[in-house]
C-alpha positions in Angstrom: -23.9 13.7 1.8 -21.2 14.7 -0.7 -17.7 16.7 -0.8 -18.0 20.5 -0.7 -16.1 23.4 0.6 -16.8 25.6 3.6 -14.8 28.7 3.8 -12.4 27.4 1.2 -11.8 24.1 3.1 -12.8 20.8 1.9 -15.4 19.0 4.1 -16.6 15.1 4.0 -19.0 13.4 6.1 -20.1 15.1 9.1 -18.4 18.5 8.3 -15.1 17.0 9.0 -12.4 19.5 8.4 -9.6 17.6 6.3 -7.1 20.2 6.5 -6.9 20.1 10.1 -7.0 16.3 10.1 -3.8 16.3 7.8 -2.0 18.9 10.0 -2.6 16.6 12.9 -1.1 13.7 10.8 1.8 15.7 9.6 0.8 15.1 6.1 0.8 11.3 6.6 -1.5 9.8 3.8 -4.9 8.2 5.2 -8.1 7.0 3.8 -11.1 8.3 5.1 -14.6 6.6 5.1 -17.9 8.0 5.9 -20.5 5.3 7.1 -23.4 7.6 7.1 -23.1 7.8 3.3 -22.6 4.1 2.9 -25.9 3.4 4.9 -27.7 5.9 2.8 -26.6 4.1 -0.5 -27.7 0.7 1.1 -31.2 2.1 1.8 -31.4 3.4 -1.7 -30.4 0.3 -3.3 -32.9 -2.0 -1.1 -35.7 0.4 -1.6 -35.1 0.1 -5.5 -35.6 -3.4 -5.4 -38.8 -3.4 -3.7 -41.3 -5.7 -5.8 -39.3 -8.7 -5.7 -41.0 -11.7 -3.5 -37.6 -12.5 -1.6 -34.3 -10.3 -1.7 -31.1 -11.4 -0.3 -28.3 -8.6 -0.3 -24.7 -10.0 0.2 -22.1 -7.0 0.3 -18.9 -7.9 -1.7 -16.2 -7.9 0.8 -13.2 -7.7 -1.6 -14.3 -4.0 -2.2 -13.6 -3.0 1.4 -13.2 -5.5 4.2 -12.8 -2.7 7.0 -14.1 -4.0 10.4 -16.6 -1.1 11.0 -18.0 -1.1 7.3 -18.5 -4.6 7.9 -20.6 -4.2 11.1 -22.4 -1.5 9.4 -23.7 -3.7 6.9 -24.3 -6.7 9.2 -26.4 -4.4 11.5 -28.3 -3.2 8.3 -29.3 -6.8 7.9 -27.0 -7.8 4.9 -25.2 -10.8 4.2 -21.8 -11.0 2.7 -20.1 -12.3 -0.3 -16.4 -13.7 0.1 -13.8 -14.9 -2.1 -11.4 -16.5 0.1 -10.7 -18.2 3.4 -9.3 -15.3 4.9 -12.3 -13.0 3.7 -14.4 -15.8 5.4 -12.8 -15.7 8.8 -13.1 -11.7 8.6 -16.9 -11.9 7.9 -17.4 -14.4 10.7 -15.2 -12.1 13.0 -17.4 -9.1 12.3 -20.7 -10.7 13.7 -21.8 -12.2 10.2 -23.5 -15.7 10.8 -22.4 -18.7 8.6 -26.1 -18.4 7.0 -25.2 -15.0 6.2 -22.2 -15.8 3.8 -21.6 -16.8 0.0 -18.4 -18.2 -1.0 -17.3 -17.2 -4.6 -14.1 -17.4 -6.3 -12.2 -19.7 -8.8 -9.7 -21.3 -7.1 -11.1 -22.3 -3.7 -8.6 -24.7 -2.0 -9.1 -27.8 -0.1 -8.7 -26.0 3.2 -10.9 -23.1 2.1 -13.8 -25.6 1.0 -13.5 -27.7 4.7 -13.7 -24.2 6.3 -16.8 -23.3 4.5 -18.1 -26.8 5.3 -17.4 -26.9 8.9 -19.0 -23.5 9.4 -22.2 -24.5 7.2 -22.2 -21.4 5.3 -25.2 -20.4 2.9 -23.9 -21.7 -0.2 -20.8 -22.0 -2.2 -20.5 -20.5 -5.7 -19.1 -23.3 -7.9 -17.0 -22.2 -10.8 -15.9 -25.6 -12.5 -16.9 -29.4 -12.7 -13.5 -30.1 -11.1 -14.6 -27.6 -8.0 -18.1 -29.5 -7.9 -16.4 -32.7 -7.6 -14.0 -31.6 -4.9 -17.0 -30.1 -2.7 -18.8 -33.4 -3.0 -16.1 -35.5 -1.8 -15.2 -33.1 0.9 -18.8 -32.7 2.1 -19.2 -36.5 2.3 -15.8 -36.9 4.5 -17.8 -34.5 6.7 -21.2 -36.5 6.3 -22.8 -33.0 5.5 -24.9 -31.9 2.6 -23.7 -28.5 1.2 -25.6 -26.2 -0.5 -24.1 -24.9 -4.0 -25.0 -22.6 -6.8 -23.3 -22.8 -10.4 -22.1 -19.8 -11.8 -23.0 -19.7 -15.3 -21.7 -17.5 -18.2 -24.5 -15.7 -19.8 -22.0 -14.9 -22.8 -22.8 -11.2 -22.7 -20.2 -8.5 -23.0 -20.7 -5.4 -21.2 -19.3 -1.8 -21.8 -16.3 -1.7 -19.1 -12.8 -2.2 -18.8 -11.6 -5.6 -20.3 -9.7 -6.6 -17.2 -13.3 -6.3 -15.1 -15.3 -8.2 -17.6 -16.2 -11.6 -16.3 -19.2 -13.0 -18.2 -17.6 -14.5 -21.4 -16.3 -17.8 -22.3 -12.8 -16.4 -22.7 -12.8 -15.3 -19.2 -11.6 -17.6 -16.2 -14.9 -17.1 -14.5 -18.2 -19.4 -14.6 -19.4 -22.3 -16.8 -21.0 -22.1 -20.1 -24.2 -24.5 -21.1 -21.6 -27.2 -22.4 -20.8 -27.9 -18.6 -24.3 -29.0 -17.8 -24.1 -32.6 -18.6 -21.2 -33.0 -16.5 -22.8 -30.8 -13.7 -26.1 -33.2 -13.7 -23.8 -36.2 -13.6 -21.7 -35.0 -10.7 -25.1 -34.2 -8.7 -26.2 -37.3 -9.0 -23.0 -39.1 -8.0 -22.9 -36.9 -4.9 -26.6 -36.7 -4.4 -25.8 -37.5 -0.5 -23.6 -34.8 0.1 -24.5 -31.8 -2.7 -27.7 -29.8 -2.8 -28.2 -27.6 -6.0 -29.7 -24.4 -4.2 -29.6 -22.2 -7.3 -27.5 -20.5 -10.3 -25.3 -17.5 -10.1 -23.6 -15.0 -12.4 -21.5 -11.9 -12.5 -20.7 -10.4 -15.8 -18.2 -7.3 -14.8 -17.6 -4.6 -12.7 -17.9 -0.7 -12.9 -21.1 -1.2 -15.0 -23.1 2.3 -16.1 -24.8 0.8 -19.0 -27.3 -2.0 -18.0 -28.5 -3.1 -20.9 -26.1 -6.2 -20.8 -27.2 -6.9 -17.4 -30.7 -7.3 -18.4 -30.0 -9.4 -21.4 -28.0 -11.7 -18.8 -31.0 -11.7 -16.4 -33.3 -13.8 -19.3 -30.3 -15.8 -20.2 -30.1 -16.9 -16.7 -33.4 -17.8 -16.5 -33.6 -19.6 -19.7 -30.3 -21.8 -17.9 -32.6 -22.0 -14.6 -35.3 -23.8 -16.7 -33.1 -26.1 -18.3 -31.9 -27.4 -14.7 -35.5 -27.7 -13.6 -36.7 -29.8 -16.7 -33.6 -32.0 -15.6 -35.1 -32.5 -12.4 -33.2 -29.8 -10.2 -35.5 -27.1 -8.7 -33.8 -23.7 -8.8 -34.7 -21.9 -5.6 -32.3 -19.0 -5.8 -30.9 -16.5 -8.4 -27.7 -14.8 -7.8 -27.2 -12.2 -10.2 -24.0 -10.8 -8.6 -23.0 -7.1 -8.7 -21.3 -4.8 -11.0 -23.4 -1.5 -10.9 -20.8 1.1 -11.2 -20.3 4.8 -10.2 -19.8 8.0 -12.0 -16.0 8.5 -11.2 -15.7 11.5 -13.8 -18.2 13.8 -12.0 -19.1 14.8 -8.2 -22.9 14.5 -8.9 -23.7 11.8 -6.6 -27.3 12.2 -7.8 -26.0 10.4 -11.0 -25.5 7.8 -9.2 -28.6 7.5 -7.4 -30.4 7.5 -10.6 -28.4 4.7 -12.0 -29.2 2.5 -8.9 -33.0 3.3 -9.4 -32.7 2.3 -13.0 -31.2 -1.1 -11.8 -33.7 -1.7 -9.3 -36.4 -1.2 -11.9 -34.6 -3.5 -14.3 -34.1 -6.5 -11.8 -37.8 -6.1 -10.6 -39.2 -6.2 -14.2 -37.0 -9.4 -15.1 -37.4 -11.2 -12.0 -40.5 -10.2 -10.2 -42.2 -13.2 -10.9 -39.3 -15.8 -9.8 -40.8 -17.7 -7.0 -37.3 -18.1 -5.3 -34.9 -15.9 -3.6 -33.0 -13.4 -5.5 -29.4 -12.5 -4.4 -27.3 -9.6 -5.2 -23.6 -9.0 -4.4 -23.4 -5.1 -4.6 -19.9 -3.5 -3.6 -18.3 -0.6 -5.4 -21.9 1.2 -5.6 -22.3 0.9 -1.9 -19.0 2.2 -0.5 -17.0 3.5 -3.7 -18.2 7.1 -3.1 -17.8 7.2 0.8 -13.8 7.1 0.8 -11.1 9.6 0.2 -7.2 9.2 0.2 -5.6 12.3 1.6 -1.9 13.1 0.9 0.4 15.9 0.6 2.5 17.4 -2.1 6.4 16.7 -1.7 7.4 18.5 -4.9 6.5 20.4 -7.9 8.9 19.1 -10.7 8.8 21.2 -13.9 10.3 20.0 -17.1 10.3 21.1 -20.6 7.6 18.6 -21.4 5.4 18.3 -18.3 5.0 19.8 -14.5 4.9 16.7 -12.1 3.2 16.9 -8.6 4.9 14.3 -6.7 2.8 13.2 -3.6 3.5 10.9 -0.9 1.1 8.3 -1.9 0.8 6.4 -5.3 0.2 3.0 -6.9 0.8 1.2 -3.7 -1.8 3.0 -1.6 -4.6 3.2 -5.0 -3.7 0.9 -7.8 -6.8 1.3 -9.8 -5.1 4.4 -12.0 -2.1 2.2 -12.8 -3.9 -1.0 -13.4 -7.3 0.1 -15.2 -6.3 3.8 -16.2 -9.2 4.8 -14.0 -10.1 8.0 -13.3 -10.3 9.6 -10.1 -11.0 13.3 -9.3 -8.4 15.0 -7.4 -9.2 18.0 -5.3 -7.1 20.6 -3.2 -8.0 20.5 0.4 -7.7 24.0 0.5 -9.3 25.8 -2.3 -7.9 28.9 -3.8 -10.6 30.6 -5.9 -8.4 33.1 -7.7 -5.8 30.7 -8.4 -4.5 29.9 -11.8 -5.3 26.6 -13.7 -2.5 24.6 -14.6 -2.3 20.8 -16.0 -0.3 18.4 -14.2 0.8 14.7 -14.0 0.0 13.8 -10.2 2.6 10.9 -9.5 3.7 9.0 -6.4 7.0 7.8 -5.0 7.0 4.2 -6.5 10.0 3.4 -8.6 7.9 2.5 -11.6 6.7 4.5 -14.4 3.3 3.6 -14.1 3.1 5.1 -10.5 1.0 7.8 -11.4 -2.9 8.8 -9.9 -3.8 11.5 -12.8 -2.1 12.6 -16.1 -2.7 15.6 -18.1 -4.9 16.8 -15.1 -6.4 20.3 -15.0 -6.5 21.6 -11.6 -5.8 24.6 -9.3 -2.1 25.9 -9.2 -0.6 24.0 -6.2 2.6 24.5 -4.0 4.7 22.3 -2.3 3.2 21.1 1.1 -0.4 21.6 -0.1 -2.9 18.8 0.8 -4.9 17.1 -1.8 -8.2 14.6 -1.7 -8.1 11.9 -4.2 -12.1 11.3 -4.7 -14.3 8.0 -4.7 -11.8 5.5 -3.5 -14.1 3.6 -0.8 -14.1 0.7 -3.1 -11.0 -1.4 -4.3 -8.7 1.2 -2.7 -7.1 0.2 0.7 -7.9 -3.5 -0.3 -5.7 -3.6 -3.1 -3.0 -1.5 -1.4 0.6 -3.0 -0.7 3.9 -2.0 0.7 6.0 -2.1 -2.5 9.3 -0.5 -1.9 8.5 -1.0 1.7 6.6 2.0 2.1 3.9 1.7 5.0 0.4 1.1 4.3 -1.9 4.2 5.0 -4.2 4.5 7.7 -7.8 4.1 7.7 -10.0 6.6 9.5 -13.9 6.4 9.9 -15.8 9.6 10.4 
């Protein structure tokens, strides 16, 4: 399943003619998703992990919370990883059972923790000793015993953008070994209301070099052994997510090879672990399965640059402005004999950071052309906003 041209027109998913779709919409921007591609990715990932004694896949809802995508994962037997009370409610509204839900995040409020306790979710991933104390106190008030997992920092630095590195002491996430004595003390204090189910980690996102990840697995196993020596059996290891996609290429096979390599690394490191291995994939499952369609409003030529001004921008897709992320941009109608030209593709927002691509080589464009911004199924619409009081784009499932 991939993007391709048929008779000069870009198609996606079930041979959807994107030109006709945009003409019907009068050029209004929209996200388009292909759930068949998502299901295919999910199957590939699960099959790559055959060999583990027990596997739990919990989709990272923050990547894309569209209800039909959530129901797609629920029907495949996945659980879900949430990072807010709103995401927890959204998961439950879309057929996930409380036992399917893991609650992550660094700043869980009293109301959010109460919500998780009342529903009896699978586990709460704990980010600090203060949070553990709060959970223990609230669970005691509810007269319930809550399952928790400690998010530990394995102190490895993966090759990725610094804004999405999360496994080092300098990051706000998780705890290093210095927290262990206080965590143990609190577990004894709240032994009536807390159950330590396991450990969790997440070292970063958009990882295509897996060497840091395999190092982190070994360090997490070592920390788990420390807790077991202290009298706390560890029955689950949550190794997070983070596997990336190749944004700079349209070759989906590159991603598939990376998924297979990831599966091999996980199985090699954890096949002898007697408990449950949990994973929290997001981008690798849904990233490729989305397009953002837009229309060229103006071509602006200056002595220094040629700007393609489109009717979408950083308010609809924040990643290029926030991370300087690359997304391929394809014309919806291919002009094979057209000359190539270098453009800055920019949007309507009153910020100089409102760009989708800079110095980007593509076929020569005209006012009114339709464009497809690729690989936006993850962290696209979920980070969109209505800055400058622009409307949010529609989302369309193919």
